[in-house]
C-alpha positions as CSV (number, residue, x, y, z in Angstrom):
1,M,32.6,219.6,11.0
2,P,35.9,221.2,9.9
3,N,36.4,222.1,6.3
4,P,39.2,219.8,4.9
5,A,40.4,222.7,2.7
6,S,41.3,224.6,5.9
7,R,43.6,221.9,7.2
8,P,47.3,222.6,7.0
9,A,49.0,220.8,4.1
10,V,51.3,217.9,5.2
11,I,54.7,218.6,3.7
12,P,56.8,215.5,3.3
13,P,60.4,215.6,4.7
14,R,62.9,216.8,2.2
15,R,66.0,214.7,1.3
16,P,69.3,216.5,1.7
17,P,70.2,217.9,-1.7
18,T,73.2,216.4,-3.5
19,P,75.8,219.2,-3.8
20,A,76.0,220.2,-7.4
21,S,79.8,220.7,-7.0
22,A,80.4,217.1,-5.8
23,P,83.3,215.8,-7.9
24,A,82.4,213.2,-10.4
25,T,85.6,211.4,-9.7
26,L,84.7,210.4,-6.1
27,L,85.1,206.7,-5.5
28,A,81.9,204.8,-6.0
29,E,82.9,202.5,-3.2
30,L,83.0,204.6,0.0
31,E,85.6,203.7,2.5
32,P,84.0,201.7,5.3
33,T,84.0,203.4,8.7
34,P,86.1,201.5,11.2
35,P,85.5,201.7,14.9
36,A,86.2,205.3,16.2
37,Y,89.9,205.7,16.9
38,V,92.1,208.6,17.9
39,A,95.7,208.2,17.0
40,P,98.4,209.2,19.5
41,A,99.4,212.8,19.1
42,D,103.2,212.3,19.4
43,W,105.7,210.6,17.1
44,Q,106.8,207.9,19.5
45,G,103.3,207.0,20.6
46,L,102.1,206.9,17.0
47,A,104.9,204.6,16.0
48,D,104.2,202.3,18.9
49,A,100.5,202.3,18.0
50,V,101.2,201.3,14.4
51,R,103.6,198.6,15.6
52,S,100.9,196.9,17.7
53,C,98.0,197.7,15.3
54,D,95.3,195.1,14.7
55,R,92.7,197.3,13.2
56,C,92.5,195.4,9.8
57,K,93.2,192.0,8.4
58,L,96.7,192.9,7.2
59,C,98.0,192.5,10.7
60,K,97.6,188.7,10.3
61,T,100.0,188.4,7.4
62,R,102.7,191.1,8.0
63,T,106.2,190.5,9.1
64,N,106.8,194.1,10.1
65,T,104.8,197.3,10.1
66,V,106.3,200.0,8.0
67,F,105.7,203.3,9.8
68,G,107.8,205.8,7.8
69,V,111.3,207.3,7.6
70,G,112.8,210.7,7.4
71,P,113.2,213.9,9.5
72,T,110.0,214.8,11.3
73,D,110.3,218.4,10.2
74,A,110.8,217.7,6.5
75,P,109.1,220.1,4.1
76,L,108.3,217.3,1.6
77,M,106.3,214.2,2.4
78,V,106.3,211.3,-0.2
79,I,103.4,208.9,0.1
80,G,103.2,205.5,-1.7
81,E,100.5,202.9,-1.6
82,G,101.9,200.2,0.7
83,P,104.9,198.1,1.6
84,G,106.1,195.4,-0.7
85,A,108.0,192.2,0.2
86,E,111.4,193.9,0.9
87,E,109.7,196.7,2.9
88,D,107.8,194.2,4.9
89,A,111.0,192.3,5.7
90,R,113.0,195.5,6.7
91,G,110.3,197.7,8.1
92,E,111.2,200.7,6.0
93,P,109.3,202.2,3.0
94,F,110.7,202.3,-0.6
95,V,113.7,199.9,-0.4
96,G,115.0,197.6,-3.1
97,A,115.2,198.7,-6.8
98,A,112.2,201.0,-6.6
99,G,113.6,202.6,-3.5
100,K,117.0,203.2,-5.1
101,L,115.3,204.9,-8.1
102,L,113.3,207.1,-5.7
103,D,116.4,208.1,-3.9
104,E,118.1,209.0,-7.2
105,M,115.0,211.0,-8.3
106,L,114.9,212.9,-5.0
107,K,118.6,213.6,-5.1
108,S,118.2,215.2,-8.6
109,V,116.2,218.0,-6.9
110,G,118.3,218.3,-3.8
111,R,116.3,216.0,-1.5
112,T,117.1,212.9,0.5
113,R,115.2,210.8,3.0
114,S,117.9,211.4,5.6
115,D,117.8,215.2,5.3
116,N,114.6,216.8,4.1
117,V,112.1,214.2,2.9
118,Y,109.7,212.1,5.0
119,I,108.5,208.9,3.3
120,A,105.4,206.9,4.3
121,N,102.6,204.8,2.7
122,V,98.8,204.9,2.6
123,V,98.8,201.6,4.5
124,K,101.4,200.5,7.0
125,C,101.3,196.7,6.4
126,R,102.0,194.8,3.2
127,P,98.9,193.6,1.3
128,P,99.4,189.9,0.5
129,G,100.9,189.3,-2.9
130,N,101.5,193.0,-3.3
131,R,97.9,193.5,-4.2
132,D,96.2,196.9,-4.1
133,P,95.2,198.1,-0.6
134,E,91.5,197.5,-0.1
135,A,89.1,200.3,1.1
136,D,88.7,198.9,4.6
137,E,92.5,198.7,5.0
138,V,93.0,202.2,3.9
139,A,90.2,203.4,6.2
140,A,91.8,201.6,9.2
141,C,95.2,203.2,8.5
142,R,93.8,206.7,7.8
143,P,94.1,208.0,11.4
144,F,97.8,207.1,11.4
145,L,98.5,208.8,8.1
146,D,96.5,211.8,9.0
147,R,98.4,212.1,12.3
148,Q,101.7,211.8,10.5
149,I,100.7,214.7,8.2
150,E,99.4,216.7,11.1
151,L,102.7,216.3,13.1
152,L,105.0,216.8,10.1
153,K,103.2,219.8,8.7
154,P,104.7,219.3,5.2
155,S,104.8,222.2,2.8
156,L,103.9,219.7,0.0
157,I,102.9,216.0,-0.4
158,L,104.0,214.0,-3.4
159,A,101.7,211.0,-4.0
160,L,103.4,208.3,-6.0
161,G,101.4,206.0,-8.2
162,R,97.7,205.7,-9.2
163,I,96.7,203.7,-6.1
164,A,98.3,206.0,-3.6
165,A,96.9,209.1,-5.3
166,Q,93.4,207.7,-5.6
167,R,93.2,206.4,-2.1
168,L,94.7,209.6,-0.7
169,L,92.5,211.9,-2.7
170,G,89.3,209.8,-2.7
171,S,89.2,209.7,-6.5
172,N,89.0,207.2,-9.3
173,A,90.4,209.5,-11.9
174,P,93.3,208.1,-13.9
175,L,96.9,209.0,-13.1
176,S,97.2,211.1,-16.2
177,K,94.4,213.4,-15.0
178,L,95.6,213.5,-11.4
179,R,99.1,214.5,-12.5
180,D,97.7,217.5,-14.3
181,A,96.3,219.3,-11.3
182,L,97.4,220.6,-7.9
183,H,95.3,219.0,-5.2
184,V,94.9,219.8,-1.5
185,Y,94.5,217.4,1.4
186,G,93.2,217.5,5.0
187,P,92.2,220.4,7.4
188,A,95.4,222.3,6.6
189,S,94.7,222.1,2.8
190,T,98.2,220.7,2.3
191,P,99.2,220.9,-1.4
192,V,99.4,217.6,-3.2
193,R,101.2,216.7,-6.4
194,V,100.9,213.3,-8.1
195,S,103.5,211.4,-10.1
196,Y,104.5,207.9,-11.2
197,H,105.5,205.2,-8.8
198,P,109.2,204.3,-9.2
199,A,108.3,200.6,-9.7
200,Y,106.3,201.7,-12.7
201,L,109.2,203.7,-14.1
202,L,111.4,200.7,-13.9
203,R,109.0,198.9,-16.1
204,T,108.3,201.9,-18.3
205,P,111.4,204.0,-18.5
206,A,110.0,206.1,-21.3
207,D,107.9,207.9,-18.7
208,K,110.9,209.0,-16.7
209,R,110.8,212.3,-18.6
210,K,107.3,213.0,-17.4
211,S,108.4,212.1,-13.8
212,W,111.2,214.6,-14.1
213,E,108.8,217.3,-15.1
214,D,106.7,216.5,-12.0
215,L,109.8,216.7,-9.8
216,K,110.7,220.1,-11.2
217,Q,107.2,221.3,-10.3
218,V,107.7,220.0,-6.8
219,H,111.1,221.6,-6.5
220,R,109.8,225.0,-7.7
221,A,106.8,224.8,-5.3
222,L,109.0,224.1,-2.3
223,D,111.4,226.9,-3.3
224,R,108.6,229.4,-3.2
225,R,107.7,228.4,0.4
């Protein structure tokens, strides 16, 4: 009869280790994985796909999709959270009072949406009541945004507002901390800066000074490229 001591030890399967370097600011709620989708690899095909998109529940309440605006070789890409009522009505991002302020801010550093800035949002349809975009909605729109970034190849991305920055970067850190750092996004490690949303600045004009400092950093970074 075999000696039990001679039998090989049974080693239980190991769980994959949790990377020690995993950032503590990762969202606790992971973005749900929508059905596999490959976005069209050209601007016109991408715009058409967004226009007819029904990948999340926002398609049921929108008036217009809001694809993006600006030259498709712009070195600066501005990303907000999602369309509001006026954007939904007109099909263009950042219009109305907040859009006018954004245009003034960009003009102060020699940038315009018609010449050298491309403007888009994390989600392409208006969340009802201007609520924050939900995780499944962001995930459904992610292939469109990633393809826009891939086609544009911007030298720098400026994320405006806490929601846009958190959803773009996969973080729940407050805006004050996200503003303090230079981030990177996507396979091309595109530099990302974070600043205040123009709608917030309309409500809190005292923070326009901080926003101006952010814009100067953006301007200097683009000048070096």
